[in-house]
KEKEVO-825248 format. One line per 3 residues: their letters; for each residue x, y, z of C-alpha. Coordinates in pm, 1 decimal. Layout:
N
A) X/Y/Z | ...
//
This chain:
419
MKV) -3601.2/-833.9/882.6 | -3440.8/-718.0/1206.2 | -3493.9/-953.5/1502.5
LWF) -3406.2/-891.3/1868.1 | -3384.5/-1184.1/2109.5 | -3387.1/-1160.5/2486.8
SNT) -3226.3/-1479.0/2613.0 | -3117.8/-1643.6/2938.8 | -2797.9/-1756.0/2770.7
SAN) -2546.2/-1583.0/2549.0 | -2580.7/-1828.0/2256.6 | -2264.4/-1811.6/2042.3
ADE) -2134.6/-1506.3/2226.5 | -1978.3/-1748.6/2476.2 | -1710.6/-1821.1/2215.2
YLN) -1631.4/-1452.5/2172.5 | -1633.0/-1389.9/2547.8 | -1438.7/-1710.8/2614.3
VEL) -1684.5/-1823.0/2882.3 | -1848.1/-2159.2/2938.6 | -2214.1/-2181.6/2845.9
RGT) -2361.7/-2329.2/3162.8 | -2678.6/-2531.9/3196.8 | -2933.3/-2553.3/2919.8
GGW) -2932.8/-2345.5/2604.5 | -2697.4/-2527.2/2368.7 | -2983.4/-2548.5/2118.5
LKS) -2996.5/-2166.0/2111.0 | -2641.7/-2163.8/1977.0 | -2757.0/-2381.2/1688.4
LDL) -3057.8/-2158.2/1621.1 | -2842.9/-1844.0/1642.9 | -2600.2/-1984.2/1387.0
ALQ) -2874.5/-2094.7/1147.3 | -3096.8/-1786.8/1169.8 | -2823.3/-1524.5/1122.4
NYV) -2808.9/-1616.4/753.7 | -3168.6/-1499.0/699.6 | -3221.3/-1198.3/929.0
ELH) -3026.7/-928.2/1105.0 | -3011.5/-1098.3/1443.9 | -2950.2/-918.6/1773.5
IAF) -2928.8/-1104.1/2107.8 | -2958.0/-940.3/2450.6 | -2848.0/-1137.1/2756.2
NYQ) -2732.0/-1079.1/3113.7 | -2357.8/-1041.7/3160.4 | -2094.4/-865.2/3371.3
NDK) -2051.8/-571.5/3132.7 | -2262.8/-387.4/2876.2 | -2025.3/-360.5/2581.2
AFK) -2214.6/-452.6/2264.4 | -2026.2/-641.5/1993.2 | -2069.9/-836.4/1673.1
YKE) -1948.6/-1194.1/1641.8 | -1978.0/-1385.2/1316.1 | -2303.5/-1240.6/1176.7
TFY) -2492.7/-1177.1/1502.1 | -2499.7/-859.4/1713.1 | -2481.9/-914.9/2089.4
HPI) -2603.1/-677.2/2360.8 | -2492.3/-770.9/2714.2 | -2709.5/-640.6/2997.0
MNN) -2491.7/-547.1/3292.0 | -2595.3/-613.4/3650.5 | -2468.0/-328.7/3868.7
QNL) -2504.0/-505.3/4204.5 | -2224.2/-453.2/4455.2 | -2105.6/-728.2/4691.7
FKK) -2344.1/-622.4/4970.7 | -2639.7/-625.3/4732.3 | -2544.8/-969.5/4600.0
IYN) -2525.4/-1110.1/4953.2 | -2856.7/-947.9/5045.3 | -3024.6/-1085.4/4733.3
KYT) -2887.0/-1431.3/4804.8 | -3032.1/-1434.0/5155.2 | -3368.7/-1290.3/5049.1
RFV) -3403.4/-1520.7/4742.1 | -3429.7/-1209.1/4527.1 | -3589.4/-1244.7/4184.1
SDK) -3553.7/-955.2/3942.8 | -3862.5/-812.7/3779.7 | -3870.8/-460.1/3637.2
QDL) -3540.1/-341.4/3783.5 | -3366.2/-353.0/3444.0 | -3661.3/-241.7/3233.2
SKY) -3487.6/81.1/3133.8 | -3187.9/-119.5/3006.2 | -3414.0/-346.6/2802.6
LKI) -3591.7/-46.9/2651.1 | -3260.4/122.2/2571.8 | -3148.4/-183.5/2373.7
IDT) -3482.4/-190.6/2192.9 | -3448.4/177.9/2108.3 | -3092.0/122.9/1981.8
VKP) -3171.5/-182.8/1768.8 | -3518.9/-75.2/1650.4 | -3618.9/-433.2/1564.1
DII) -3916.5/-541.1/1356.4 | -3994.2/-808.6/1614.5 | -3879.0/-905.1/1965.0
HIH) -3843.8/-1271.1/2060.2 | -3819.5/-1359.1/2431.6 | -3685.2/-1708.2/2497.6
GTE) -3849.3/-1848.3/2810.7 | -4108.2/-1732.5/3062.9 | -3881.8/-1784.0/3363.1
NAF) -3700.4/-1452.0/3326.4 | -3783.4/-1083.5/3375.5 | -3771.2/-987.4/3007.5
ACI) -4147.6/-1011.3/2955.3 | -4193.9/-691.3/3154.6 | -4122.6/-504.5/2828.4
ILH) -4452.6/-615.1/2673.5 | -4656.0/-326.6/2812.6 | -4381.1/-74.4/2732.3
TSI) -4320.3/-120.6/2359.6 | -4529.8/-104.8/2045.4 | -4301.3/-352.7/1869.2
PVV) -4456.5/-701.6/1847.6 | -4324.4/-943.5/2110.8 | -4336.2/-1321.8/2083.6
VSI) -4247.3/-1548.8/2376.3 | -4109.2/-1901.7/2341.9 | -4218.5/-2153.9/2602.2
QGN) -3917.7/-2346.5/2729.3 | -4049.3/-2478.6/3059.9 | -4319.7/-2341.9/3283.4
ITV) -4236.2/-2237.5/3638.5 | -4597.8/-2251.5/3752.4 | -4645.8/-2617.2/3663.0
YLH) -4293.1/-2709.7/3773.3 | -4372.6/-2562.0/4114.0 | -4693.1/-2765.1/4126.7
KFF) -4495.9/-3086.5/4058.7 | -4198.7/-2994.9/4276.5 | -4264.2/-3247.8/4553.3
SGF) -4342.9/-3543.8/4327.9 | -4020.2/-3720.1/4428.0 | -3923.8/-3583.1/4767.9
ESK) -4131.2/-3455.2/5058.3 | -4090.6/-3095.6/5176.7 | -3874.6/-3199.5/5475.1
YLY) -3588.9/-3274.9/5236.1 | -3576.4/-2910.2/5125.1 | -3386.8/-2809.4/5436.7
ITN) -3111.3/-3070.6/5429.1 | -2779.6/-2906.6/5343.6 | -2461.4/-3026.0/5183.7
RKV) -2213.9/-2979.0/5468.1 | -1906.9/-3019.8/5252.5 | -1739.4/-2676.4/5243.1
TSL) -1541.3/-2628.0/4924.6 | -1537.5/-2246.2/4913.4 | -1630.1/-1931.3/5105.4
KAL) -1955.2/-1925.1/4912.1 | -2035.7/-2277.7/5030.0 | -1952.2/-2176.1/5387.5
FFP) -2189.2/-1878.9/5396.2 | -2448.9/-2017.9/5155.3 | -2463.9/-2394.2/5214.6
EAF) -2639.5/-2582.1/4937.9 | -3003.4/-2664.4/5013.3 | -3296.2/-2706.0/4776.5
VTG) -3511.3/-2471.6/4985.1 | -3324.0/-2181.5/4824.3 | -3430.6/-2278.5/4474.8
YQR) -3783.7/-2358.5/4588.3 | -3833.4/-2015.8/4747.4 | -3698.6/-1844.3/4436.4
LIK) -3927.4/-2059.0/4223.4 | -4229.7/-1930.7/4416.2 | -4135.7/-1572.4/4331.2
MHK) -4057.7/-1662.6/3970.2 | -4396.9/-1831.6/3939.4 | -4576.7/-1514.2/4049.1
REE) -4381.3/-1307.8/3797.3 | -4439.9/-1560.5/3518.7 | -4812.0/-1584.1/3592.3
RNL) -4846.4/-1205.8/3588.2 | -4646.7/-1153.0/3267.8 | -4807.4/-1433.4/3068.4
KFV) -5147.3/-1264.5/3094.4 | -5022.3/-992.1/2860.0 | -4846.7/-1213.8/2604.3
KYI) -5018.0/-1198.5/2265.8 | -4791.8/-1428.1/2062.6 | -4648.7/-1759.9/2183.4
IGR) -4417.9/-2015.5/2024.7 | -4443.1/-2364.1/2172.5 | -4325.5/-2715.3/2097.7
TLW) -4568.1/-2960.4/2254.0 | -4935.8/-3022.4/2310.5 | -4866.0/-2969.5/2681.4
DKR) -4733.2/-2614.0/2647.4 | -5014.8/-2533.5/2404.1 | -5274.9/-2645.4/2656.0
ITR) -5131.4/-2464.9/2956.7 | -5088.2/-2138.1/2766.5 | -5455.7/-2149.8/2663.9
IMA) -5520.6/-2100.0/3036.5 | -5227.0/-1881.8/3140.6 | -5229.4/-1660.5/2829.6
PES) -5589.9/-1699.0/2709.8 | -5575.2/-1413.6/2456.0 | -5255.4/-1533.2/2290.6
IYY) -5202.4/-1676.8/1943.2 | -5004.4/-2002.4/1947.4 | -4739.1/-2095.9/1688.7
QGD) -4557.9/-2428.8/1659.5 | -4180.9/-2397.1/1671.0 | -3944.8/-2692.5/1718.1
EIL) -3581.7/-2679.0/1826.2 | -3256.7/-2729.7/1638.4 | -3040.6/-2967.7/1839.6
RGA) -2669.3/-2936.3/1900.9 | -2485.8/-2998.3/1575.7 | -2297.3/-3316.8/1664.6
FYQ) -2618.2/-3510.2/1731.1 | -2704.9/-3490.6/1361.5 | -2378.1/-3661.3/1268.9
YHW) -2393.3/-3986.5/1467.4 | -2617.4/-4292.9/1459.4 | -2655.6/-4543.5/1743.4
EPH) -2589.4/-4907.5/1656.4 | -2710.6/-5201.9/1868.8 | -2449.1/-5393.2/2069.0
FSD) -2636.5/-5586.1/2335.7 | -2421.1/-5807.3/2559.5 | -2453.2/-5991.1/2888.8
KLI) -2450.3/-5658.4/3073.5 | -2709.5/-5399.1/2969.7 | -2579.5/-5041.6/2966.6
IHT) -2843.5/-4778.8/3047.0 | -2782.3/-4406.2/3008.1 | -2957.1/-4105.8/3161.7
TNS) -2864.2/-3738.5/3145.2 | -2993.4/-3572.7/3461.1 | -2904.5/-3287.1/3696.6
NIF) -2880.2/-3193.7/4062.3 | -3244.7/-3081.7/4075.5 | -3519.5/-3180.2/4320.3
YKG) -3785.8/-3292.6/4070.7 | -3580.0/-3459.9/3796.1 | -3656.1/-3812.7/3916.4
FET) -3311.2/-3924.6/4032.1 | -3475.1/-4111.8/4320.6 | -3695.1/-4305.8/4075.3
LCE) -3390.3/-4414.7/3876.0 | -3223.7/-4540.9/4193.1 | -3536.3/-4726.8/4302.4
ALN) -3569.0/-4889.4/3960.3 | -3203.0/-4994.6/3960.2 | -3242.3/-5142.9/4308.4
LLN) -3540.2/-5347.0/4185.9 | -3335.1/-5476.0/3893.7 | -3049.0/-5564.5/4129.3
KIG) -3286.8/-5761.0/4350.2 | -3387.8/-5992.9/4067.0 | -3026.1/-6039.6/3962.7
FNC) -3048.4/-5845.2/3635.9 | -2700.9/-5758.6/3511.5 | -2688.3/-5390.0/3418.1
EWR) -2490.7/-5070.0/3457.7 | -2678.2/-4740.2/3483.5 | -2468.4/-4439.6/3386.3
IAG) -2595.3/-4096.3/3482.0 | -2438.6/-3785.4/3331.3 | -2481.1/-3449.3/3502.8
INP) -2470.9/-3575.4/3862.3 | -2162.1/-3609.2/4081.7 | -2135.9/-3847.7/4379.2
EDL) -2107.5/-3548.7/4615.9 | -2416.2/-3366.5/4481.8 | -2692.7/-3289.8/4728.9
IVK) -2951.4/-3488.9/4532.9 | -2741.5/-3802.2/4594.3 | -2730.9/-3732.8/4967.8
LTK) -3107.8/-3681.6/4977.1 | -3175.6/-3997.1/4779.2 | -2957.3/-4206.5/5008.3
KKL) -3136.4/-4060.7/5309.7 | -3479.6/-4129.9/5158.0 | -3414.9/-4480.0/5025.2
KKE) -3181.8/-4599.1/5303.9 | -3110.7/-4970.2/5240.6 | -3301.0/-4950.7/4911.5
FPQ) -3036.8/-4724.4/4757.3 | -2865.1/-4936.3/4488.0 | -2540.0/-5091.8/4606.0
QGL) -2416.9/-5181.2/4259.1 | -2453.7/-5077.5/3898.4 | -2488.6/-4701.3/3954.7
VLL) -2222.3/-4490.5/3778.8 | -2232.9/-4113.2/3828.3 | -2039.7/-3948.3/3546.8
GSI) -2067.7/-3589.2/3666.7 | -2053.3/-3300.3/3421.6 | -1922.9/-3407.1/3080.3
NEN) -1876.9/-3225.0/2751.0 | -2077.6/-3280.2/2434.4 | -1833.7/-3520.7/2269.8
SLI) -1800.9/-3734.6/2582.0 | -2177.9/-3741.5/2620.3 | -2223.4/-3866.0/2264.0
NYL) -1963.1/-4138.3/2318.4 | -2137.9/-4256.7/2635.2 | -2473.6/-4258.8/2456.9
LES) -2338.0/-4458.3/2163.1 | -2184.7/-4711.2/2404.6 | -2519.4/-4761.7/2581.9
DLY) -2802.2/-4999.9/2500.3 | -3094.4/-4774.5/2586.0 | -3187.8/-4432.9/2721.1
VMA) -3411.7/-4357.3/3020.5 | -3558.9/-4022.3/3128.7 | -3721.4/-4008.5/3473.4
SHI) -3828.9/-3645.7/3529.9 | -4152.7/-3567.0/3709.3 | -4214.9/-3267.5/3482.5
ENS) -4063.6/-3149.0/3152.3 | -4171.0/-2977.6/2834.3 | -3961.7/-3122.9/2552.0
PNN) -3634.8/-3226.5/2720.8 | -3337.1/-3190.0/2491.3 | -3161.0/-3487.6/2649.8
LCE) -3444.6/-3714.9/2534.7 | -3462.0/-3549.2/2191.9 | -3089.1/-3602.5/2146.0
AMM) -3113.3/-3971.7/2235.1 | -3401.4/-4012.4/1990.3 | -3201.1/-3834.2/1720.5
LGM) -2919.4/-4085.5/1767.4 | -3172.7/-4365.5/1721.0 | -3154.3/-4512.0/2071.9
PCI) -3434.4/-4720.1/2226.4 | -3591.8/-4474.7/2473.0 | -3797.8/-4505.5/2790.5
STF) -3945.9/-4196.2/2950.6 | -4192.8/-4082.0/3208.5 | -4514.7/-3946.4/3058.3
AGG) -4441.1/-3600.8/3199.3 | -4548.2/-3264.7/3057.6 | -4483.1/-3249.5/2684.7
VGT) -4306.9/-3585.2/2647.8 | -4623.0/-3739.5/2499.9 | -4569.4/-3517.2/2193.8
LIK) -4218.0/-3659.4/2147.8 | -4277.1/-4028.1/2214.1 | -4573.7/-4235.0/2104.4
DDE) -4596.3/-4519.9/2352.7 | -4517.6/-4864.4/2211.3 | -4431.3/-4708.9/1875.6
NGL) -4107.8/-4510.5/1901.8 | -4043.6/-4556.7/2273.2 | -4200.7/-4665.8/2600.7
LIQ) -4385.0/-4428.1/2835.3 | -4444.2/-4486.1/3205.9 | -4605.0/-4291.5/3489.7
DGD) -4360.2/-4058.4/3662.6 | -4245.2/-4178.8/4003.6 | -4313.7/-4547.2/3923.0
PWA) -3986.8/-4744.0/3957.9 | -4159.8/-5080.4/3904.2 | -4291.1/-4979.3/3562.5
MAG) -3953.3/-4825.3/3478.5 | -3766.6/-5142.5/3569.1 | -4025.2/-5348.4/3381.6
AIL) -3989.3/-5133.1/3069.3 | -3613.2/-5184.0/3080.0 | -3666.8/-5560.4/3093.1
EFA) -3914.1/-5531.4/2804.5 | -3643.2/-5389.8/2580.1 | -3370.9/-5616.5/2720.6
NNE) -3577.5/-5927.7/2648.2 | -3678.4/-5818.3/2299.1 | -3380.9/-5675.5/2113.3
VKA) -3568.3/-5668.3/1783.1 | -3836.1/-5444.6/1936.9 | -3575.0/-5220.0/2100.9
IQF) -3384.5/-5173.9/1775.2 | -3700.7/-5102.7/1575.7 | -3824.5/-4849.8/1830.5
GRN) -3485.2/-4680.0/1815.7 | -3512.8/-4655.4/1438.0 | -3865.0/-4517.5/1470.1
ART) -3740.5/-4261.8/1722.4 | -3465.7/-4146.9/1486.0 | -3709.2/-4113.2/1195.6
IAM) -3947.9/-3887.6/1387.5 | -3662.6/-3692.2/1549.4 | -3501.8/-3617.4/1212.6
QRH) -3831.8/-3472.2/1093.7 | -3898.0/-3282.1/1415.6 | -3549.8/-3127.9/1434.6
DKN) -3492.0/-3065.9/1064.0 | -3295.5/-2740.4/1050.7 | -3436.3/-2607.1/724.0
RII) -3796.1/-2678.6/823.1 | -3750.0/-2512.6/1164.3 | -3593.0/-2197.2/1020.4
EAL) -3859.1/-2171.8/749.7 | -4137.3/-2207.3/1008.7 | -3977.7/-1949.8/1240.1
LQT) -3939.9/-1695.3/959.2 | -4305.2/-1750.2/865.0 | -4403.3/-1699.4/1229.3
YSG) -4205.5/-1376.2/1251.7 | -4357.8/-1246.8/926.8 | -4708.2/-1345.0/1034.4
IIS) -4675.2/-1169.4/1369.4 | -4534.4/-852.6/1213.3 | -4817.8/-852.2/958.4
DKN) -5078.5/-916.1/1229.1 | -4939.5/-632.8/1439.9 | -4936.6/-392.2/1147.2
NS) -5296.2/-476.1/1055.5 | -5433.6/-458.9/1410.2
//
């Protein structure tokens, strides 16, 4: 079977190209590595050149962006979002590879424009959903905070394009329109949660839905959290400099814990002290911004992240909207006691009061109370962590995931041939 992916990230090609894989997508590297043993795998992704190559057992097809400096500046100012501009390049790769099936990872990109231009079956994986994310965008901050900029100039880019969340919001509006339009034509969908299944019944009403879980980054299968409660509770969160990820809720919850004299340290990976989200949160909370216990770790690598997680007593996720956040899945895989907002698809991952605690998003009182619930009942916290690990090991079992994906591919190819 010959499979062609269109992906936002380069998967394991980052090793060959000697570039850092930024943002999300580490799980795609794991899936790339596992799947290449069963199919002839080709991966197309955006890059600065278009020289195809083979690395390990996968074939990679970079898609080059030919924008000059003027065009890049213009696109930056106009919040440009690509749509069909590179359709001919996508079709050329398809014609070169001649795959049995095409797998598009994510609905937030332009790749789905190929659906109406190829007879090869196309399946789309739901990662997040721009439309619903846009709807939940202002759950933590009001619209006035969009226009606040980070005045610290660290480069020419920062001078001419000062950081402000309005840029991302305006791009998100355009991405939502593209996603909404493309999803109408998607016939085959792979999803992971009850949430993404439900929303695609509305946004892609004619589509067939397949369950497909994710393989986590390899190191998270190798370690197991052990309890080590002490006088100071260590809380860990992996977050990012994004408007709707709930950083303000974490800070409010920590401030509430500080007020009652609870001894804790809240470590947050993925956010630096100088990030714009910190500035906005301080401006919003004013005197309620926590004066102690908040540790911003910034960007850290996989090994450092695992060490911080293993040193912590519990994990908290505060996002206002998610599908199946890998940061939460990774904490569950380690066997940590987990608290999360009941956002998007999280209810598929955590069963409240069974393998974790769920709270309403944006509720710092319930979040602080849930932390106390675990802190005051170590036996419960440890058992919930064990329950989380048990379900995570089943959900992210590599062999089961690959077997299910191959069955999905075969079923779609058969369905297409018989239709």
